[in-house]
C-alpha positions as CSV (number, residue, x, y, z in Angstrom):
1,M,176.6,27.6,-118.8
2,S,180.3,28.2,-118.1
3,A,181.4,31.6,-117.0
4,S,184.3,31.5,-119.5
5,T,184.2,33.7,-122.5
6,E,185.8,31.0,-124.6
7,P,183.1,29.0,-126.5
8,P,183.0,25.4,-125.6
9,V,184.0,22.7,-128.0
10,Y,181.0,20.6,-129.1
11,T,181.4,16.9,-128.3
12,L,179.4,13.7,-128.1
13,A,178.1,12.5,-124.8
14,E,181.3,10.6,-124.1
15,G,183.4,13.7,-124.8
16,Q,184.5,13.0,-128.3
17,P,184.9,16.4,-130.2
18,V,182.8,16.7,-133.3
19,Q,183.6,18.9,-136.3
20,D,180.1,19.6,-137.5
21,P,176.9,18.9,-135.4
22,T,174.7,19.6,-138.4
23,S,175.9,16.9,-140.8
24,S,175.5,13.2,-141.1
25,V,178.0,10.8,-142.7
26,I,176.6,9.1,-145.8
27,L,177.7,6.8,-148.5
28,R,177.2,8.3,-151.9
29,G,178.1,7.2,-155.4
30,P,180.5,9.5,-157.5
31,H,177.7,10.4,-159.9
32,V,174.8,10.6,-157.5
33,R,173.4,14.1,-156.6
34,G,171.7,14.1,-153.3
35,G,170.6,11.0,-151.5
36,G,172.9,8.3,-150.1
37,L,173.1,5.6,-147.5
38,G,173.5,6.2,-143.8
39,L,176.4,4.4,-142.0
40,L,176.4,2.7,-138.6
41,E,179.8,4.3,-138.0
42,D,178.1,7.7,-137.8
43,T,178.1,7.7,-134.0
44,Q,176.8,11.3,-133.9
45,L,173.7,10.5,-135.9
46,I,172.9,7.3,-134.0
47,E,173.5,8.9,-130.6
48,T,171.4,11.9,-131.6
49,L,168.4,9.9,-132.9
50,A,168.6,7.3,-130.1
51,H,168.6,9.9,-127.3
52,F,165.7,12.0,-128.7
53,P,162.8,9.5,-128.1
54,R,164.2,8.9,-124.6
55,E,164.2,12.5,-123.5
56,R,160.7,12.4,-122.0
57,I,160.0,10.7,-118.7
58,P,156.5,9.7,-117.8
59,E,154.6,12.8,-116.8
60,R,152.8,12.9,-113.4
61,V,149.4,11.2,-113.5
62,V,148.1,14.3,-111.7
63,H,149.8,17.7,-111.2
64,A,151.6,17.3,-114.6
65,K,151.7,21.1,-115.4
66,A,153.6,23.3,-113.0
67,A,155.7,26.3,-112.3
68,G,158.6,25.9,-109.9
69,A,161.3,27.9,-108.1
70,W,163.9,27.9,-105.3
71,G,163.5,30.0,-102.2
72,E,163.9,30.1,-98.5
73,F,161.9,29.7,-95.3
74,E,162.6,31.9,-92.3
75,C,161.3,31.1,-88.9
76,T,159.7,34.2,-87.4
77,H,158.0,32.9,-84.3
78,D,159.2,30.5,-81.5
79,I,157.4,27.2,-81.2
80,S,160.4,25.3,-79.9
81,D,158.6,24.7,-76.6
82,W,156.3,22.2,-78.3
83,C,157.9,21.3,-81.6
84,S,161.6,20.4,-82.1
85,A,161.6,20.3,-86.0
86,A,164.9,21.7,-87.3
87,L,163.4,24.6,-89.3
88,F,161.6,26.0,-86.2
89,K,164.6,25.8,-83.8
90,E,165.2,29.5,-83.6
91,I,163.8,32.8,-84.8
92,G,165.7,34.0,-87.9
93,K,166.8,30.5,-88.9
94,K,166.6,30.1,-92.7
95,T,166.0,26.9,-94.7
96,E,166.4,26.3,-98.4
97,V,163.1,25.4,-100.2
98,L,162.2,24.0,-103.6
99,A,158.6,24.8,-104.6
100,R,156.3,23.4,-107.3
101,L,152.9,24.9,-107.9
102,S,150.6,23.0,-110.4
103,T,147.3,22.4,-111.9
104,V,145.9,18.9,-111.2
105,A,143.7,17.4,-113.9
106,G,145.4,18.6,-117.1
107,E,148.4,17.3,-118.9
108,K,151.7,19.1,-119.3
109,G,150.4,21.0,-122.4
110,S,147.1,22.1,-120.9
111,A,146.0,25.6,-120.2
112,D,146.9,27.2,-116.8
113,T,143.7,29.3,-116.3
114,V,141.2,26.4,-116.0
115,R,139.0,25.9,-113.0
116,D,140.9,23.3,-111.1
117,I,142.7,22.7,-107.8
118,R,146.3,24.0,-107.6
119,G,148.9,21.8,-106.1
120,F,151.2,23.5,-103.6
121,A,154.4,21.4,-102.9
122,L,157.4,22.5,-100.9
123,K,160.7,20.6,-100.1
124,F,162.4,22.1,-97.0
125,K,166.1,21.0,-97.0
126,T,167.0,20.9,-93.3
127,E,170.1,19.5,-91.6
128,E,167.9,16.7,-90.2
129,G,166.6,15.6,-93.6
130,N,164.1,16.9,-96.2
131,W,160.6,17.8,-95.1
132,D,158.0,17.7,-98.0
133,F,154.8,19.8,-97.6
134,V,152.5,18.4,-100.3
135,G,149.3,20.5,-100.2
136,N,146.6,22.2,-102.3
137,D,145.1,25.6,-102.6
138,L,141.7,24.4,-101.2
139,P,141.4,23.6,-97.5
140,V,139.4,20.4,-98.0
141,F,139.4,17.5,-100.4
142,F,136.8,15.5,-102.4
143,I,137.2,12.1,-100.8
144,R,138.3,10.6,-97.5
145,D,138.8,7.0,-98.5
146,P,141.9,6.5,-100.6
147,V,140.5,3.6,-102.6
148,K,138.5,6.2,-104.4
149,F,141.5,8.3,-105.4
150,P,142.1,6.8,-108.8
151,S,138.4,7.0,-109.7
152,L,138.2,10.6,-108.5
153,N,141.1,11.6,-110.8
154,R,139.9,9.6,-113.8
155,S,136.5,11.4,-113.5
156,H,138.3,14.7,-113.8
157,K,140.3,13.7,-116.9
158,R,139.5,12.5,-120.4
159,H,136.7,10.1,-121.3
160,P,138.1,6.7,-122.2
161,Q,136.2,6.6,-125.5
162,T,136.1,10.2,-126.7
163,A,139.5,11.2,-125.2
164,V,138.0,14.6,-124.2
165,A,137.1,16.0,-120.8
166,D,133.5,15.0,-120.0
167,A,131.2,16.9,-117.6
168,S,128.8,14.0,-117.3
169,M,131.6,11.8,-116.1
170,F,132.8,14.5,-113.6
171,W,129.4,15.1,-112.1
172,D,128.4,11.4,-112.1
173,F,131.3,10.7,-109.8
174,H,130.5,13.6,-107.5
175,N,126.8,13.0,-107.4
176,N,127.5,9.5,-106.1
177,N,130.3,10.5,-103.7
178,Q,128.8,13.4,-101.9
179,E,131.3,13.7,-99.1
180,G,133.1,16.0,-101.6
181,A,130.3,18.7,-101.6
182,H,132.4,21.0,-99.4
183,A,135.4,20.8,-101.8
184,L,133.2,21.3,-104.8
185,M,131.7,24.5,-103.3
186,Q,135.3,25.7,-102.8
187,L,136.3,24.9,-106.3
188,F,133.2,26.4,-108.0
189,G,133.2,29.4,-105.7
190,G,135.0,32.7,-106.2
191,R,138.5,31.3,-105.7
192,G,138.4,28.5,-108.2
193,I,140.5,30.3,-110.9
194,P,143.6,32.0,-109.5
195,A,144.9,35.1,-111.3
196,S,148.4,34.1,-110.4
197,L,150.1,31.2,-108.6
198,R,151.7,34.0,-106.5
199,N,148.3,34.6,-105.0
200,V,147.0,31.2,-103.9
201,N,146.8,29.6,-100.5
202,G,148.7,26.5,-99.6
203,F,146.8,24.1,-97.3
204,G,148.2,20.9,-95.9
205,N,144.7,19.4,-95.8
206,H,145.8,16.6,-93.5
207,T,146.2,16.7,-89.8
208,Y,149.8,16.3,-88.7
209,K,151.5,15.9,-85.4
210,F,154.1,18.4,-84.3
211,G,156.0,17.4,-81.2
212,K,159.1,16.9,-79.2
213,P,160.3,13.3,-79.5
214,E,162.7,13.8,-76.6
215,D,159.8,14.1,-74.1
216,G,157.1,12.2,-75.9
217,T,154.7,15.2,-76.3
218,F,152.9,16.3,-79.4
219,K,150.1,18.5,-80.7
220,Y,147.8,18.1,-83.7
221,V,148.2,20.8,-86.3
222,K,146.7,22.0,-89.6
223,I,149.2,23.8,-91.8
224,H,148.4,26.9,-93.9
225,F,150.5,29.1,-96.2
226,K,148.8,32.5,-96.8
227,P,150.0,34.7,-99.7
228,D,151.2,38.1,-98.4
229,D,149.9,39.8,-101.6
230,G,146.4,38.4,-101.0
231,I,144.2,36.1,-103.0
232,K,143.6,37.2,-106.6
233,T,141.3,35.5,-109.0
234,L,140.1,35.6,-112.7
235,S,136.6,35.9,-114.0
236,E,135.4,32.9,-116.1
237,E,135.5,35.1,-119.2
238,D,139.1,36.2,-118.7
239,A,140.2,32.7,-117.8
240,T,138.7,31.3,-121.0
241,R,140.3,34.0,-123.1
242,L,143.7,33.5,-121.5
243,A,143.4,29.7,-122.0
244,G,143.4,30.3,-125.7
245,E,145.7,33.4,-126.0
246,A,148.3,32.5,-123.3
247,P,147.9,28.9,-122.1
248,D,151.1,29.1,-120.1
249,Y,150.0,32.3,-118.3
250,H,150.6,31.2,-114.7
251,V,154.0,29.6,-115.5
252,K,155.2,32.8,-117.3
253,D,153.8,35.0,-114.5
254,M,155.7,33.2,-111.8
255,Y,159.0,33.1,-113.8
256,N,158.9,36.7,-114.8
257,A,158.0,38.0,-111.4
258,I,161.1,36.3,-109.9
259,E,163.3,37.4,-112.7
260,R,162.4,41.1,-112.1
261,G,162.9,40.7,-108.3
262,D,159.2,40.7,-107.4
263,Y,159.6,37.7,-105.1
264,P,156.3,36.0,-104.0
265,T,156.0,35.4,-100.3
266,W,153.7,33.5,-98.0
267,T,153.2,33.5,-94.2
268,M,153.2,30.0,-92.7
269,M,150.5,29.6,-90.1
270,L,149.3,26.7,-87.9
271,Q,146.1,25.7,-86.2
272,V,147.0,23.8,-83.0
273,M,144.9,21.3,-81.1
274,D,145.8,19.4,-77.9
275,P,145.3,15.6,-78.2
276,K,142.9,15.6,-75.3
277,E,140.6,18.1,-77.2
278,A,140.7,15.8,-80.3
279,E,139.0,13.0,-78.4
280,N,135.8,15.0,-77.9
281,Y,135.8,17.5,-80.9
282,R,132.6,17.7,-82.8
283,W,134.1,16.5,-86.0
284,N,136.6,13.8,-86.9
285,I,139.9,15.8,-87.0
286,F,141.4,13.3,-89.5
287,D,138.7,13.8,-92.1
288,I,140.1,15.9,-94.9
289,T,136.7,16.8,-96.2
290,K,136.3,19.1,-93.2
291,I,138.1,22.1,-91.8
292,W,138.9,23.2,-88.3
293,P,137.0,26.5,-87.9
294,H,139.3,29.4,-87.1
295,K,137.1,30.6,-84.3
296,D,137.8,27.2,-82.6
297,Y,141.5,27.1,-83.5
298,P,142.9,30.5,-84.6
299,L,145.9,30.7,-87.0
300,I,149.3,31.1,-85.4
301,P,152.1,32.6,-87.5
302,V,155.4,30.7,-87.5
303,G,157.4,31.8,-90.5
304,K,157.9,33.3,-94.0
305,L,158.3,31.6,-97.3
306,K,160.0,33.5,-100.1
307,L,160.6,32.3,-103.7
308,N,163.6,34.2,-105.1
309,K,165.4,32.0,-107.6
310,N,164.2,30.5,-110.9
311,P,165.3,27.0,-111.9
312,E,168.5,26.8,-113.9
313,N,166.8,24.1,-116.0
314,H,163.1,23.2,-115.6
315,F,163.5,19.5,-116.3
316,Q,166.5,19.2,-113.9
317,D,165.0,21.1,-111.0
318,I,161.2,20.9,-111.3
319,E,160.2,18.0,-113.6
320,Q,162.5,15.5,-111.8
321,A,161.6,16.9,-108.4
322,A,159.6,14.4,-106.2
323,F,157.5,15.3,-103.3
324,S,155.9,12.9,-100.8
325,P,154.0,13.3,-97.5
326,S,156.2,10.5,-96.2
327,T,159.3,12.7,-96.4
328,L,159.3,13.9,-92.8
329,I,161.8,15.1,-90.2
330,P,162.1,14.6,-86.4
331,G,159.4,16.7,-84.8
332,I,156.9,16.2,-87.5
333,A,154.8,13.0,-87.9
334,P,151.7,11.7,-89.6
335,S,148.4,11.4,-87.8
336,A,145.7,8.7,-88.0
337,D,144.5,9.9,-91.4
338,I,144.0,7.0,-93.9
339,M,144.2,9.4,-96.8
340,L,147.6,10.6,-95.6
341,H,148.8,7.0,-95.1
342,A,147.9,6.1,-98.6
343,R,149.6,9.1,-100.1
344,M,152.7,8.3,-98.0
345,F,152.9,5.1,-100.1
346,S,151.6,6.3,-103.4
347,Y,153.7,9.4,-104.0
348,P,157.2,7.9,-103.6
349,D,156.0,4.8,-105.5
350,A,155.1,7.1,-108.4
351,A,158.5,8.8,-108.2
352,R,160.3,5.5,-108.4
353,Y,158.4,4.6,-111.6
354,R,158.5,8.1,-113.1
355,V,162.1,9.1,-112.3
356,G,163.8,5.9,-111.2
357,P,164.6,4.0,-107.9
358,N,167.5,6.4,-107.1
359,Y,165.5,9.6,-107.6
360,Q,166.5,10.8,-104.1
361,Q,170.1,11.3,-105.4
362,L,169.2,13.9,-107.9
363,P,170.3,17.4,-106.9
364,C,166.7,18.7,-106.7
365,N,165.8,15.9,-104.3
366,R,169.0,15.2,-102.5
367,A,169.1,15.8,-98.7
368,I,171.9,17.8,-97.0
369,N,173.0,14.9,-94.8
370,V,172.4,11.3,-96.0
371,Y,173.8,8.0,-94.9
372,S,171.6,5.2,-96.1
373,P,173.8,2.2,-96.9
374,Y,171.0,-0.3,-97.0
375,Q,169.7,1.1,-100.2
376,R,172.3,0.2,-102.8
377,D,172.9,-0.2,-106.5
378,G,170.0,0.3,-109.0
379,P,169.9,2.3,-112.3
380,M,171.9,5.5,-112.5
381,R,173.6,5.3,-109.1
382,M,175.7,8.4,-108.7
383,D,176.7,8.9,-105.1
384,G,179.6,6.4,-104.7
385,N,177.2,3.6,-103.6
386,Y,178.8,3.7,-100.0
387,G,182.0,2.0,-101.2
388,S,182.9,-1.0,-99.0
389,D,180.5,-0.1,-96.2
390,P,178.3,-3.1,-95.1
391,D,175.0,-3.4,-96.9
392,Y,173.3,-5.3,-94.1
393,V,172.1,-4.2,-90.7
394,R,174.0,-4.6,-87.4
395,S,177.4,-5.1,-88.9
396,S,180.3,-5.2,-86.4
397,F,182.6,-3.7,-89.1
398,R,181.0,-0.3,-89.4
399,K,179.1,1.1,-86.5
400,I,176.3,3.6,-87.0
401,K,174.5,6.0,-84.7
402,S,170.8,5.9,-84.0
403,G,168.7,8.9,-84.9
404,P,166.4,10.7,-82.5
405,A,163.2,9.1,-81.3
406,D,160.0,9.7,-83.4
407,V,157.1,11.8,-82.3
408,A,155.0,9.8,-79.8
409,H,152.5,7.4,-81.2
410,E,148.8,7.3,-80.2
411,E,147.5,4.2,-78.4
412,W,145.1,2.1,-80.4
413,V,142.8,-0.7,-79.5
414,G,140.6,-1.9,-82.4
415,K,139.7,-4.6,-84.9
416,V,140.3,-4.9,-88.6
417,Q,137.2,-4.0,-90.6
418,A,136.1,-2.4,-93.9
419,Y,136.4,1.4,-93.8
420,T,133.1,3.0,-94.7
421,S,132.6,6.6,-95.8
422,D,128.9,7.0,-95.6
423,V,127.6,10.5,-96.0
424,T,125.7,11.7,-93.0
425,E,124.0,15.0,-91.9
426,E,127.4,16.0,-90.4
427,D,128.9,16.2,-93.9
428,W,126.5,19.0,-94.8
429,E,127.2,21.3,-91.8
430,Q,130.3,23.0,-93.2
431,P,129.0,23.3,-96.8
432,R,125.8,24.9,-95.3
433,T,128.0,27.4,-93.4
434,L,130.0,28.1,-96.5
435,W,126.8,28.7,-98.6
436,K,125.6,31.2,-96.1
437,M,129.0,33.0,-96.4
438,F,128.5,33.2,-100.2
């Protein structure tokens, strides 16, 4: 809203002042009381009615219900000797962050306090581009072959005939795809129903490469965000009660905490593995149904995340926000994880459908420094469209500078074959360890 004390003049979308936003123009006979005929010349009525059914954009297929906020990340520990990513370049460096924390299976109107995974998505706005961290509050996932991803999520949603959640459908999928046993134990364990989104972990799940493109070195990492206020959960009874009494409990809790200055914070920590160790490690380090035990690879603190500003408008800042594991910056790169590769395609593809092909230009998604003249035109273009700059590569009329090199690639020798995800005895080792901890 404007800071001026003078009330604004109400107008139509094109700026035409309107005398009364509450009245339609009608044709009425001199002796007719009530009733009448609407007129096509009533632009206000037509504009109002035409806009209303177009206000909603497609909701996310998963992670539809969410709280969100702006904040900052501060680097607290120096890792510049092995990672050159912009946000880690010096201790004390601060980076703007947009956060979105969500349930997964439910629709936008669903209850917050259900037993479900929580999405933990962050957009770091660095001077070398946006970096999106797109994680969950569980350290492992249900599948490791992306072709199962649609089926997994359908089994957690509504039955195609009855249109209600179906436990038989849920368990039928998981009984026949048992690589997810570890994730199921996490979900149905003591941390399956958070008391607050301010008290959940954020796990990257995937293995990433952090490195220095300038010298061709990298390390494999797992990314963790640990809530400084600790993990807090709800009992099944309290969660069920709140689902009926306060279905937006988590969204309100996050918003109100930030409004009163009780800013939620997390410590960013890494597990770090040398590539040579990965070759002989006892588990496949790219399998997201498995963790790296902390006794093998302890957590290393690198920074602090603080959420300190509520969105000015939820639709503008949070609903239109788009996060993707493909949104990376120099110094951070994907590993040989097929689930990660599939998400790198699927997430921005969903955003182009849901928000539009120019979604990156919206303020919530826009990077600090952008020059991308080979992506032009399209619906709702709003950045000047690069004027007369050439829209083809290697033009002699407008020279461009090359960016820094990417993190070093692994060397691969192989053959094309079907990817199999057979469950073996190895898949039960970590669930067995977790069971003993229970």
